[in-house]
Every structure is written in structure tokens, then in C-alpha cells.
N, C-alpha and C positions, 0 to 999 in steps of 0.2 A: 504493500500500500504506500509505503514511503516513497518508493521509486516512482510510482504513478503520480503522486502528489507533486513531487519535485519537477517532473516533466511538465505537468500542466502549468505550474507556476512559472517555471523557467522560460518556457516558450511563450506563455501568455496568449495562446492562440485558440484555445478551445471555444471560449465565448464568441470571439470574433469570427472564427471559422464557421461555427454553427449558425451564426446569424447573418453574416455578410450579405445583407440585403434580401434575404429569403427567409421569411418566418417559417419555422418548422411546420411541415404539413401543407404549406400553401401551394406547392407544385411538386412534380416528381423530383426535380433537382433539389428543391428545399428539403424534401424527405431524405434524399440520398445524402446530403451534407449533414443533416442532423444525425442520421444513423452512423455516419463515419465519425462524427464528433464523439458519439458514445463509445464507438470501438476504440478510438484513441485514448479516451479517458480510462477505459478498462485496461488497455495494454501499456500505455506510457511509452517513453522512449525505450528502444531495445538496449539491453546491457550486454556485457561480455558473457553473461551466463547463457545467452542464446547462442547456439552453435553457429548460426549464420553471421553473428556479430562478434565472434570470439576474438578477432584481431583488430576491431575498430571500436574505439571508445567515444561515445557521444556525450559524455559528461560535460565537456566544455559548452555544448549547446544549452544545457539546462541552467548554466551559470550566467548566461548573457540575456539581458532584458530586451529581447526582440519585440518589436511591434509589427503588426501586419502592414505591408506597404499599401499606400493609397494612391489615387490617380495623380495628385499633386506632387508626389515624390519623384516622378519621372520628368518633371518640367525642364530639367537641365539637359535633356537629350534630343532636343528638337533638331539639332544640326548633325545628328549622328551619322547618317549615310555618307556625308562628305568626309567627316573626320575619321571614319573607319577605313576609308579608301576602298570601299566595296566595289565601286564602279557601277556601271549599268547592269541590271540583272539580265541573265540569259533566259530566264523563264519567270515564274512567279517568285517574288520575294515577300515573305510575310514576317513582319517585325513585331516582336513582343518585348515590352520593357517592364521589368518587375512582374512578369507573368501576365501582363495585360496586352491585348492586341492593340496595335497602333496602326489603324488604316491610313493615317496621314503620312506615315513613314514607309508604308508597304506598297507593293505593286502586284496586282493579281492578274495574271495572264489568262484571260478567258477566251483566247482565240481558238483553243482546242476544245471541241465539244466533248461533253462527258466528264468534265472536271469541275468541282465546286468546292468553295471554302465557306464555312459557316461558323460564326462565333457560337460557342457551346451554350452561352447564356441566353441566346435568343429563343431557343426552343421552337423555331419555326422551320418550315420547309423540310426537304429531305434530310439535311444535316441534323435538324432537331429530332426527327424520327429515329435516325440512326443513333444519335446520342442517347435517347431515352431507352433504346433497345440494348445498347452495348456498353455505355459508360458505367464503369464499376463492375462489369461482368468479366473482363479479361484480367485487369489488375484489381484484385479484390482487397477490401479493407480487413477482412478476417485474417488474423495472424500476420498482417503486414502493417505495422504501426505507422511507418512513414507514408505509405499509400493512404492509410486512413487520415493522417494529418493533412495530406495534400487534398483529399476529397472534401474534408471539412473546411479547409481554408481557401479553396480555389474561388477566385472571383470572376475569372473569364478564361476561356481557352478556345481552341480551334478544332473543328471537325473538317478533315480533308477527305473527299470522296471521289473515287475514280470509278466510273460506270463500267459495266461488263464489256469486255472486249476492247476497251480503249487503251491504246499504247501512247502514253505521253511522250512527245519527242523532246521536250525541254524539261529540265529538272525543276523541282519545287524547293526553294531555299527558305529555311526558317532561321531567322536571326533572333536569338533569345539573349537579351542583355539585362544587366543590372545597372541601375543608376549609381551615383557616387554618394551614398547617404552619409550624413554627419551624425547619425544615431543608428543603432542596430535595427535593421529591417529584415523581414522575412516575407517571401512570396512563394506561391505554389502554382506553377504553370502546368497546364493540362492540355494534352493533344490527343486527338482520336484520328487514326488513319485507317480508312476502309477502302480496300480494293475488291471490287466485285469479281465474279468469275472471269478469268482470262485477261484481266487488266494488268498493265505494267506501268511502273513509275519509279522515279529516282527522287529521293528526299535527301537534301544536304542541310545539316544543322550546324550553325555556328553559335557557340555558347561562350559568353565572356562578359566583361565589364566595360562600362563607358570610360573608365579611367581608374586610377588608383584610389580606392575608397578610404576615407579617414576613419570609417567605422566598419565593424564586421557585418556581413550580410549572409543570409541563409536562403539559397535557392533550392527548393524541394520540388522537383519536376517529375511528372508521370506521363508516359506515352503509352497508349493502348493501340494495338495494331490487329486488324482482322483481315486476313487474306482468304479470298474465295478460291474455289477450285481452279488450278492452273494459273493463279495470279503470281506476279513476280514483283517484289519490292527490293530495291537497293537503298539502304539507309546508312548514310555516312554522317559522322559527327566530329567536329573539331571543338575541343574544350580548351580555351585559353583563359584561365581564371587568375584573378588577382590574389595577392598574398593573404588578404583578410577574408577570402571567400570560403564559405562552407557550401558544398554542392552535393546534393543527393539526387541522383538521376535513376529513375526506375522505368524500365521498358518491359512491357508484357505483350507477347504476340501469340496469336492463335492461327494455325495454318490449316487450310483445307487440303483436299487431295491434289497432289502434284504441285502444290504451291511452293514457291522458293522465296526465302527471306535471307538476304545478304546484308550483314551489318559490320561496320568498322567504326571504331572510336579511337581518336588520337587525343590524349590528354597531356597538357604541358604545364600543369601547376594547380595551385589552390591550397589553402591552409589544410582543408580536409575535403576530400572528394570520394564519393562512392558511386560507381556505375554498376547497377544491378540489372541484368537481363534475364528474363524468363520466357522460354519458348515452349509451347505445347504443339506437338506434331499430331494432330487429331485425326488425320485421314491418310490412307495409303499413298505412298509416293512423295509425301511432303519432305522438303529439304530445308535445313538451317545451316548457314555458313556464317559463323561468328568469328571476328578477329579484332585485334586492337594493338595499339602501342602506347606506352606511357613513358614520360620523361619527367622525373621529379628530383628536386634537390632541396638544399636548405633543411628546414624542419617540416616539409610537406608530408602529407599522408594520403595515399591513394589506395582505394579498395576496389577491385574488380571482382564481381561475383556473378556467376552464370548458373542457370538451371535449364537444362533441356530435357523435356519429358517426351519419350516416344510412347504413343498410345495406340498406334496402328501399324499394320505390317508394311514392310519395305520402305521405311522412313530412314533418312540419313542426316547426319550432322557432322560438321568439321569445325574445330575451334583451334585457332592459332593466336597466341598472345605473347608479345615480347615487351620487356621493360628495361629501362635504364634508371638506376637509382644512385644519387650522389649525396654528399654532405652527410647529415644525420637523418635524411628522409627515410620513410618506411613505405613499402608497397605490400599489397595483399592480393593474392589471386586465389579464389575459391571457385572451382568448376565442378558442377555435379551433373552427371548424366544418369537419368532413370529410364530403364527399359521395362515397360509393363509386360505382363505375361502374353497379352494378345499381340505384341509388337514383334512378331516373328520376321526374320529377314532384315533386322535393323543393322545398319552400318554406321558406327560412330567412332570418331577419334578426336583426341584433344592433346594439344601441346602448349606448354607454357615455359618460357625461359626468361631469366632476369640477369642483367649485367650490373654488378656492383662496382662502382668507381671509387669508393672510399672505405676506410675501415669502419666508419660509423653508419654506413648504409645498411638497411635491413630489408629482407623480403620474407614473407610467409606465403607458402604455396600449398594448397590442399586440393589436389584433383581427386574426384570420386566417381566410381562406377557402381551403380545399383541395378543389378540385372535379374529379372525374373523370367525371361524368355530363354528358350533353348537354342534356337537358330539365330545367332547374332555374330557380328564381327566388331569388336570394340577394343579400343586401346587408349592409353593415356600416358603422358610423359611430362616430367617437370625437372628443371635444372636451374641452378643459379651459381654464378661464379664471377671471377674477375677477368679483365682483359688478358688475352693470351700474350704473355711476356715475350715469347719467341717471335710471334708475328709482329709485335710492336718493335722489337729490336731489328727485325728484318727490314721493316719500312724505314726506320731511322738510319739503318746502314746504307740505304739507297738515297740518303740525302734529305729525307722529309723531316721537318721539325716535329718534336714529340707531340705537340698539340694537334697538328695536322694528321699525323699518323694515327693517333687515338681516335680522331673524328672519323677517319675513313673506316676504321675497324667497327666503330659503333654504327655507322651507316650500313655496313655490310650485315651486321647483326640484326638490325631492324628490317632489312630488306625482305626476309621471308614473310613477316607479318604484313608489310605494305604490299607485297606481291599478291595478297589475297583479294585486293580491290580490283574488281573487273573493269571499272570505268577508268580509262587511261587518264583523262583529264583530272578526275578527283585524285587518282593516285599521285600524279605530279604535284597537285596542290598540297596534299598532306605531306608528301616527301619534303617539299620546300619548307613547310612549317616546322617539321622535325629538324631540318638542317639549320633553320634560323635559331632554334633553341640551342643547338649544339654550338653555334658560332657565338651566341651571347654569353655562354658560360664563362 
């Protein structure tokens, strides 16, 4: 009880989250938020006693007097598109600031029929009907306290819908930004992505800050994804967070028959960040390809947690994650693959490796296979270590400065993970972002 009380008081979000403009019971979304507030009150912030949070301590959050971000808190970001150097969008660019959709900073490319964007809070049209049917059903608040907190505290979000058989030629870009608060702020972005049968789309997310914030901020985001039969979604994320940022990012995806979900996340900082991805392969032939790279230093903490559940025959998944840890930073990788009894013919493999650049750097890796079926092909591997001294000496003996030689070896190490990105343009963009981090060290 003490832990639950401290969580509620420390975050100060239960009352605000349950109420946020929607009296309990006034609408389906009001009832959903109120139920989630009760779930969070019962669970509180997860502690290290929970196996899934064994290596990540959220006590610092309970000690900070966060208040929910309001519309006026993002007034300082009106010139953001120019200051971020994003250039002209190649497709739709949807901008959220402190979890709120900003149509004045966004561009929605509606030239391609069969694609729609709807604010979740409108409750109107196709997007509203989809939200009412799916919101909170893929990422559930039960036994997921941060999802419960997001649902209780969300003020606005987006529903992206691609109709059956539509293949979007241009990517959808989502820019999620935090303002530069002078007092601790928290916000809860919510996104619902729905691809009907046979649809195809690419979603590129950029998550970061408008500038170096003088006060800590908590971004607790949830993305729910529903893919119909034969649908294909490429979902790429670049997270470049400030030193004062706490970022909890939860993605939950449900895949229909022969659907393909390809995801890659590049993370380059943040005081504390956790990327949690949960995929359920609900029908025969579904495929999940999860990959990522992380680069952390100083006193940063990054947690990558994945869960892939095979629930149907002939489903496949592949996971490849690489990380570079420097200073006294700490990284976590937890990857769990569950193969249910009915998922015969499953093919699943997982690989995670970390490169430690200093004596104070730490990494905790916990790959798991939980198999109940007989006809499966599953494997996992985990490794962590320092740069190969012989390779480093070889490059230096050929005239390369030590820093350049080390950077080349790190680039090669990350290449296997970055190579999982099927979109060449995105692969080049994220490779440049990783190289920029290495050069700035």
C-alpha cells in the first residue's frame, strides 16, 4: 500500500488523468480513462520486485512533483519546424508537442486515397469508431501500470488508418516533442495505427526535445498497432532525448494472418528511457522483425524490453539489438519469446550484443524462450564485451588515430542491427544519427 500511495502522490496525476476534461461515465473515452485511473491506483509505479522491472528503478519519478502538461506549456515551440531543420516533408508530417496534436505545425498529405488521420478525442468518423473498438484493447491497463497511467492521463492522441489494399507511396512522419519546461511536466501521448487487410505503410517517428530543458520532464507514450491480414507496416523511431528527460515508450501490436511488422528504434540518450515492445502473432503466417541500436553515456539508463507471443502456426520473429555503453551509463535488454502450444511451425530467433567502452559501463541482458509447442525452431544469443584490442591496434598501425579507429570499429559493430532496416533511405538517416553521436563524444 505504501508503494501505491507514494506513486500516486509523487506523480500527482491520478486526479488529473481521470478527469482531464471527461467526467467519469460521460462517454466511452471518459469511462476508459476512469477505469485506467483505478488500475493505476491499484498497481502504482512498478518496482524492482516485478520481474519485468528488475533492472530499472522508477523511484526517482515518485520523488519529482510532476504536473500534467497543459496547452499553454507548449507556447514556446511555434517556430519548431524551422529550428529543427526538418525541411519539407516527403509525405504527411504530424507534430505532437507534450503529447498534444498540433495541426498548425503539421502537414497531412491526403493526396493518397484510403489514408486518414483523426484526433482520438474527437470520437467522430471512422477514426472515432476504430478508437472506440481498439483503444485499450491491444495495450491493456491490466498489469501494465505505465499503460494505465498513460490511458488515465492522455489528453489527445492520433488515430492513423490505412484502408484495405492501399499501399502508401510516401511515409507518415510523426514528430513527438517536449517543450522546455521550467517546472517538472508530464504528458502521455497516445497513437493508434490501423492497417486494414492488404494495406502497406511506413511510419517514421522522431522523439526529442525542443531544447535543453531546465526542469525534468516525463514523456509516457503508448502506441497501439492493429494489422489486418496481409498488411505490412515498417515502423522506425529515432529517440534523441535531453539529459533531464524520462521517457517511457510502450508499443503493442497485434498481427493478422500473413501480416508483417518491421520495427527499428535508435536511441541516443535520456536520463532514463525504457522502450517496451509487445507483439502478438495471432494468425498463421504473421511475421515480426524487431531491431534496434542504442548509444548511451554519462549516467544515462536505457531499458529495452520485448515480448513476442506466437499464438498461431507458422509464425516467425527475428530480433537483433546492438548497444554501445560508455561512462557510468547502464543498459538493459530483456527479450522474451513465448510459443503457445497451438503455434506449431514457429521460427524465432533473437540476438543481443553490447559494447562496453569504459570500466564503469554496465549492461544487463536477459533473453528468454518459453516454448510449449513441439515443432519449433528457436534460438537466442547474448554477449557483451569491450572493443577488440587487436583490431584496434591493427587500425592504428595503419596510421589511423585511436579515436578514428575506435569509431570505425563501433560503426562496424552497429552495422548488423542497422542492416535490418529494409528502407534504404531510413537506414542512411539513422546511420548518420548514430555517426553524429559517435563524433560528438
